[in-house]
N, C-alpha and C positions, 0 to 999 in steps of 0.2 A: 332166598333160595335161588340157586343158579337156574337158568333155563335148561330144559331138556335138550338132548342132542337133536331131536326132530324139530323143536322150536328154533334152536340156533341155526340149523341147516336152512330152514325156511326163511329166517331173517337175512342170512347171508345171501341166499339165492335172490331174495327180493331186492336187496341192496345192489346186487350185480345187475339185475334187470333194470332198476331205476337209473343206475349210472349209465348203462348203455342207452336207455331211452333218452336221457338228457343230452348225451353226446350226439345222438342221431338228430335231435331237434336243432342243436347248436350247429351241427354240420350242414344243415339246410339253411339256417338263418344267416350265418356269416357270409357264405358265398353269394346268397341272394342280395343281401344288403350292400355288399361290395359292388356287385354288378349293377344294381339300381342306381347307386350313388354315382359311379363312374359314367355310366351311360347317360344319366340325367344331366350331367354337366357337359358331356361331349356332344350331345344332340342340340345344344343351344345354338340359335342362329348367330347371335352377336357375342361370340365367345371372346372375352378379353383376357389377355395374359396378365398375370400378377404373381409376384414371388410368393404370395399367400398360398398358391397351389403347391409349392414346395412343402409348406407347413402341413397342408391337408394330406398330401401323399405320405409324408413321414408319420403323421398322426395315425392314419389308416394302417400303415405297415406295422407300426409299433403295437397298436391295438390288436391287430390280428396275431402278431407274434406272442403277445401276452396270453391271448386265448389259446393259442397253439400250445404254449408251455403248460397252461392249466389243464388242457385236454390230455397231454402226455402224462401228467400226474394222475389224472383220472384213469387212464389206461393202466398205469402202474398199480393203482388201487384195484382195478378189475383183475389184473393178473394175480394179485394177492388173494382176492376173493376166490378165484378159481383154484389156487393151490390149497387154500383152507378147505374148500369143498371136496377136492380130490383126496386130501388127507382124511376127512371125515368119512368119505365113501370107502376108502381102503380100510380104515379102522372098523367100520361097521360091516365090512365084507358085503357091501351093497351090490345089488344087481343093476343099479342105475348106471348107464353107460357114461363114462367120463368124456367130457367134451374134448379133452386134449387128444383123444384117439382120432379125431377128425383132422385131416390135413388142411392147411391154409390153402386158399385158391392160389393158383399160379398165374403169373404173367411173364412172359418171355423167359420161362424157366426159373423165375425167382418167386419166393413167397410174397403174396400181396394181400395180407389181412388188414384188420382195422388199423393197426399201428402204421403200417407202410402207406395205407390209403390216406390217413390223416396227415402224415408227413408230406405227401405229394400235394394234397389239396391246399393245406395251409401255406406251403412254400410258394405255390402258384399264386395264391391270393396276395402274399407279401410282395412278390414280383409285380403283380398287377398294380398295387398301390404305389410302388416305387417308380413304375413307368408312367403312371397317370399324369404327373406334372409335365413330363416330357411330351406326352401326347397333346396335352392342352397347349403347351407352348408352340408346337408345330402346327396345330389346327386353328390357333387364334387368328382373328381378323387383323389385328394389329401385329405386324411382324416384330417379333422381339429382337432386340439388339444381338447380333450374332456373336459379339465379343463375350468372352467369359467374364462374369462379374463375381463379386464376393458371395452373392447369393448362390450362384451356380456351384462355386467351389465348396461352400459350406454344405450345400445339399448333397453333392457327390460324396463328401466325407461321411455325412450322417447316413446316407443310403448304403454306403459300403459297410459301415458298422452294423446296420440292421441286417444286411445280407450275411455278414459273418456270423451274427448271432443266430440267424435262421438256419444256416448250414450247420453250425455247431449243434444246434438243437436237433437237427435231423440225424446226426451221428450219435446222439446220446443213447446210452444203453438203459433200457427200462428194467432190466433184470436186477433183482435185489442182490447186492453184494453181501456175502456172508461175513459176519464179524468174527474176529478171533480165529481165523483160519479159513 
């Protein structure tokens, strides 16, 4: 026996709330862990440069990018939940106000909702991870060889690829494309 429309509406609403709750927790955890890791290394008294910092910076940036991609998929799922709920409300001729009637907050005349905020936050975190090895190199007690090495070249190429991936992700459209027309 299929669930009643009221049960289905309640389940979809709960899925939407749970998804938003998880995103909110993740949005607090990822920046905090990034900040604590980077600051924990940078405040050391005897900071020694090593090419391993390149690997750490790339690892952190790629990890944040992966979480960013997953979060955008989560937002896409939330958009779908909202559309389903809107359709159910319209079909039932419900008096429940539709969320889409509320405008997104504005920043400098541009909409700045959940999607835009997450794109900004995760991109800043990726940039922080990619600049981290450069900060360590400049702050280390042992002056690093100023000549460019294979490590430097490899890092800049990999960092460029990660930044292109992050920027491309920022411009991705989360709206579902209609099939067959």
